[in-house]
N, C-alpha and C positions, 0 to 999 in steps of 0.2 A: 503493501500502499504506499501511495508518496507521504501519507502522512498518519499517525496515529494518535485517535479522538480519545482526551482527556477532560473526565468530567469531576470536575471539583463539585466539595459539598453544596457550597453557595450555588450553582450551578444548577443543580438538584432540586432546590431549595425552591430556586427564581423556575425552571421548568413548573415543577408542584404549582406553583402559584398561577402560572399563567395556563395550567390544567383548569384550576379550579377557576377561572375569572373568565376562560369560553364557554365553562359548563354552567356557571352564573347566569351566562351570557341566553343561552339557550333556555334556561329556568326560567327565569324573566319574562322572557318571553311569550311563555304562556300564561302569564297571571297578568291579569291584565291591572289588578292591583297597588302592582308591582312596577309595573313598566309605565303607568303613566306619568310618578314622580321624575323617572328616567327621561320621557322625553320632556317633563318642562324645562330639568337641565339642558338639554341640547336647544328649545328653542332659544335658550339666556343666551344675549351675545356673549356676555363673559365665561358663560360655559364652556361657550364655541371655540370661542379664542383659548381657555386655558385647556380645552381638552385638546386644543390643536397641538398647542407649545409642548404640552405632558408627551404627548405620541410623540414627537421631534426627542428628546429627550429617554422616552422605551425602546425606540427604536437604538440607537445607540447603545444604549445599556444590552439589549438583545443580542446585536453582535459582536459585543466586547463580552459575552458569555458563552461562545461555542469555542472552545478550547481544543487547542490541537498541539501535539509536537512534530514535525518538517523530517523527511526521509533522508539520510543522511546515503552517503555511495555507501554499496555491501561490500564487506571484508572479500580477503581472498579467497575466503571458502564460499560464498554468498548469502553469507547470513547479514539480513537488514538490522541496523541501527538506527534509534532516532536520535535526534538532537534534542540535548536533556533544557533547551530552552522555549516555556510554554508561549504560543502565540494563541493570537484570535484571531476572527472573519475581519474583526474592526482593525486585526494590526496588518492583515495583507489591503486591506481597503488604502490606511494611510500610510501604505509602507514607503515613500518617499519623503513622507515627513520622520519616520522614525530612524530613517537610516541617515538622509543626511544633517549630520550630528558637526556643531562648528566648533572651533576651538574653545569658546567660552562666551561671554554676554555678546550681544546683539540686539539693539533697541531694533521698535517693529518697522518691518517694509527695507531695513538697512543693506545698504552693500559690503557696511565696514565694520568690524568690533566696535566695540565701546572705548576697549581702552585700550590707549597707548602702546605700542612696543616698539624694540628697534627694530627694522626692516631693513632689506639692502635692496636699493634702487636698481635697476636695468643697467648704470651706467656703473655698478658696484660700491654705489656710496649708502653708507649707513644714514639714516635718517631717522629719527622721533615720529613715530605718524600712527596711523590708525590703520593698522592692516586688511586688503581685501577680504572678504567672507568666501569660501570654497564654495560653495552653493550659490547663495542666494545671488540673485543680478548676474551667475556666470554669464547667462547668454548674452548679456548686453556688448552691444560694441564699446560705449560711452559711457559711465555712468551717469552722465548729462541726459540720458536715456529715460533715465527711472520714470519719472514724472510721467511723461508719455507713453512709456508704455504699460502703466501700472491703467491710466485713464482708457488707454485704446481696450485692454483687457478687460475693466470696466463694463465700456460700453456693448462692446461684443455676448460677453458672458449674460447681461441684463436684456439685449435685445434677444440673447434665443429663449431666454426663461421666459419673457412675456411673447413669445410667438406662441411656445408651450402652454401658457397658461390659457391663451386664447383661443387655441384648440380645444382646451379641455373645458373651456366657458362655452364652447358650441357645439360639444358634443353633452354636456348638460342639460342645454338648454331643447337639444334634437328628442334629448330623452324625456325630461319633463312635459315638452310638448304631444307625443306621444304616448306618454300616460295618462296627462290630465286631459288627451282630445283635447288641445289649442293648437292655434296659428303661432308660424314659429314666432311670429312677431308675440304674441299676447304672453308668450313663454319666458322672453326674453326682458317685456318689461315687468312683467310680475317679478322676476328678479332684481331688477336693478332699481326697483322702488319701492322694494321690500315688502312686498304686499304675502308673500308665500307663509304657509306655517312655520319656517321653518328660516333660521339667518342667516340664509345660502349666501345672501352678498355679501357679509361678516366674514364668514370663512375663505369665499373666495378672495376676496383682500387680505386674510391671514396669511392663505394660503400663497398668495405672489409675494407677501411680503420676507418670507419665512424662506421661500423658494429662489429671493432675489440677493437676501443674505448669505442662505447656506452656499450658493453656487458662487456667488464673487468669493466667498471666503475659500472655498477648494480651489477655484481661478488661481488667485493669485498664491496662493501655498506651495503649489506646483514649482515656480520661481522665487518664492520670496519665503521670509521666515514672519508671517501674516502679524503674530503676536511676541515677534520677538525669541532669542536663546535663555537658557537660565544660565549656571554657574558652569556646567559641564560643557554648553553648548548644544543641549537637546532642546527640541522645537517646542515653545511653548502650548501651540495649540493643539497639536499631540498631548499633551499632558491635560490638558481642558477636557477634549474630549475624551480620554485615558477615565478622566475622572467620574463621569456619570454613573460609569457602571457603581464604583463604592457608593455615591451618597444614596442612589437609587438602593442596592443591596441595605444599606444602614436604615432605608425609610423603610423599607417592606418588610423583610425579612424578622426586623427588631419588630413590628408588629402584629408579625406571627407566632412571634414567643409573647407577647404581652397579652393578646386578645383573649386566649381562654383562660388565662388568670383572673383577669378581670370579669369577664364575664360569670365563671364559677365562682367566684367571692363575691363579684356584689351582689348578685341574684339570688346566692344563699345566704348572704349576711341578712337581705331587704327580707327575702320571702319568711324565713325560718324563726327570724329571731331568738329571744333567749340566748343559750349558750353557746351558740355558733357564732351569732353576731359579737360577741364577744370576743369570742377566740381570734375570727376576724380582722376584729378592727385591733386587737391585740400586735397581730402580725404583724398589718401595714402601718400600725405607729411606728412600733419597733425598729421597720424598714425605712420610713421615713427620719428616724432621729439617727442614722447613720449618714454620714456626710458621702453621696453619691459618688462624687468625683476619687472618694479613696478608698471605695469599696471598688471602683472600676479597676482602678490603679493596683490595688491589691490581686482580684482576678488575673488580670491581664501579666501581672509580673510571674504570678504560680503560673500562668501558663508558660508565658517564657522561659524558664526555669525547667519546665517540664520537657520542649523543644529540645534547648538545649543538651539534656542529658539522653535524648531520644531521639537521635537526629537519624537515625535507618527506619525511620517510619515516615521519614520525611523525604520521598526520592528528588523532588525538583524544589528551585524558591520558591515558584505558583503554587503548590499543595502548601507548605509553609506559611506564606503568605497566608491565603487563604483560610487558614485555620484560626490563626489570631482573630482575622475579620468573624469568621464566622462567632468566634467564641466571644469577642465582642459584641457583637447581635445579641447573641445568649442575655451576657449581664446587665446590657440595656435595656432588655423585656423586660429581666428577671427587677432591677429597677424603677421600671419607671411605668407600672401597672396600676401603682395606689389611687393616680386621681382620678384615671377613671372607675376604678373600683368603689371610689365615692360618690362617684356621680351615679352610678347605676345603682348603688344602693341607696341613696335617698331615694331614687324615682323607682324603684321598687319596695320600699314602705307606702308610697302613696297610691303604686295602683292596685298593690294588696287588698286594702278596702274600697276600692270600688265595686260599684254596683254590680258588674258582668261576673267579675271574682269572684266576691260573696256566690253568686247565682251558681254559680258553677262548683264552688265548692259544696252548696246545699245541696244540688240534685248526684252528688256522690264521687265529682270527678276527684282524681286522684292528682297531687302534687307535682308528679312528673308532668301528666298534663296540663295542668292550671298553668307549668310555666313556660312547657313547650307552646300553646295556643294562645296565649292569652298574655305573658306576662314577656317573653321575649321578645314578641313583633311589635311591641309599643315599645321597645328600646331599641328597635334596629336604630331610629333615626339619631338618636342619640352617638352611638355607638360609630355610623359612617362618619357624623362631624367629628368627634374624638378623635378615630384614623385617622384622615384624611388632613387635620393639625397636628396630630403627634407628628407625622412623618415630615413637617416644614421645621420641627424642631428636634426631630433626630438628624436631618443633616445639617444642621446646624452644631448641633452635636456634636458629630463627628470632626468637623473644622477646630473647636474648643479642644477635643481631647486630643484630637493629632499634633495640634501648636503647644500642650503642656506634655506632650513622650507618652503618653498613654491610649494614644489612637490604635489605628489601624498598623500595621509593618510596614517601617522605614522602605522596602524593596516596594510597596504597593504605590501605584499613583491615585494620591487622590487632592481634592482642595485644600484638605487640613494641612498635609504634605506640601503643598505649596504656599501654603499660606506662613510652614514653620520655617521652608527654606528663604523664603522671601524678607524675611523678618531681619534680618542683621544685615540688609540690602538697604534697608529705607535709611539710613546715618550715612549710606556713600553719598560722593557727591561729585558728578551729579547722580543721582539718586536714580536706582533700578524700580523702576515703578510697575515694570508691563505683567511679570509675573504674580502679583495680588491684583494687580486689577482684573487680570484673566478669570483668575480664582473667584474673584468678589462679583462679578457680572455673570458667569453663568451658575454663580451658585444664587445668587439675587434672582435671576430670570425665573430658577426651577423653584422655589419658595414663594413667589411674588403668585406664579401660574397657579401653584398647590393651594394658597392661602385663598385664591378668586373662585378655586373650583371646591376648595369645603364651605364658601359663603354662598353657592349658588346652592348648593348641595343640600345646607342648610334648610335655606326656602323653599325647598322642595318636598324637603324630606321632614320637616317639625309639620307637626297635625299643628298647632300654635300661628305659624304661620299659614297656616292653608286656610286657618277659619278664619283669618284678619282679611284673606284676599276674599 
């Protein structure tokens, strides 16, 4: 085989989560009372925009979750061996960015290094100047043509994207015209004037903006370092895209660990009360009294000691880094379930005294039936809102933990590690700002989209908001 598939622990959980999402889509489609709130989410302009932005991050994260080891040349006996380096499909797509490593820092779209060195001119004279970059701008005949070349690339790429977008628009108008039995003009005017049930116009504009930004970014990255390079000369754009998976894993897998604990503990405490309520309150009160950062640091350091004492259990560096990432998700999940548990406990205390719950109990329904059919469905809007909001907080938590040195493995690219490595360069003169800025902007867009999505989900799923409408 030209490659050896590698399935990491986090990959398995991501595939499982993806399967659950797909199964949930088919489940929701068959139940009108569940599909109606999701239709309300998509009908909101903010919902459409946030979903499209989140989909871009998810696609990048999924491409970075397909791992493999490339095949090496067979030995003299014909035995096939594989590289110890684990790559992903995203690495293949970004191979030029990955391989075009400069000597050290270079600013965005620069053609020379950021620091001066002693270089030898064509005439054999030594000069103290900024050396030319090995890869960025190497196609230019003269450095004076750099901005003309960049402008030409932007114009050509933008025109191509606009043409493709217009083709998709015409195709969409044709489909809507045939589906709704309208003329081509009527269907087009319906989209342009925003008279359709869904914000198609907003979605098309968002798609055009994403297409223009992404295509121009990729077109420029072929010949330049769009976001510059770091201390070891690695492309910052490559690091930014590779960090997407880490942020998504921290935000989603931690939720998988947190959610069952919060649901079980919160509903049990609120419904059964008595000694069960006292015990659960004691557990999460004691857990909250322990500083979270110290608990996470102790757990991560224990794992680090285990990995150092048992290196034979980790064949590649990627497996070692993945184990630390998985363990970090578990620890974050074990320490972040208490807030949702308290909310669910209070809401369950109120719901257990509702008329329909009292009627079900009087008719002889068991506790499990009441919890499954009456309590849990009326708590799902709280769970949905809390999960999306916690996702944003967990993405930011990874950056903070990596900054203090107890986050993901240093060999794993993440926004937190980018910020941690760039913090010491903020005191330079002139300042090296692009690594920190790239990590901040990409993380800010993800968290903002998640918060907007959470706001729309709250309006759609909260029964009290529906009552107001």
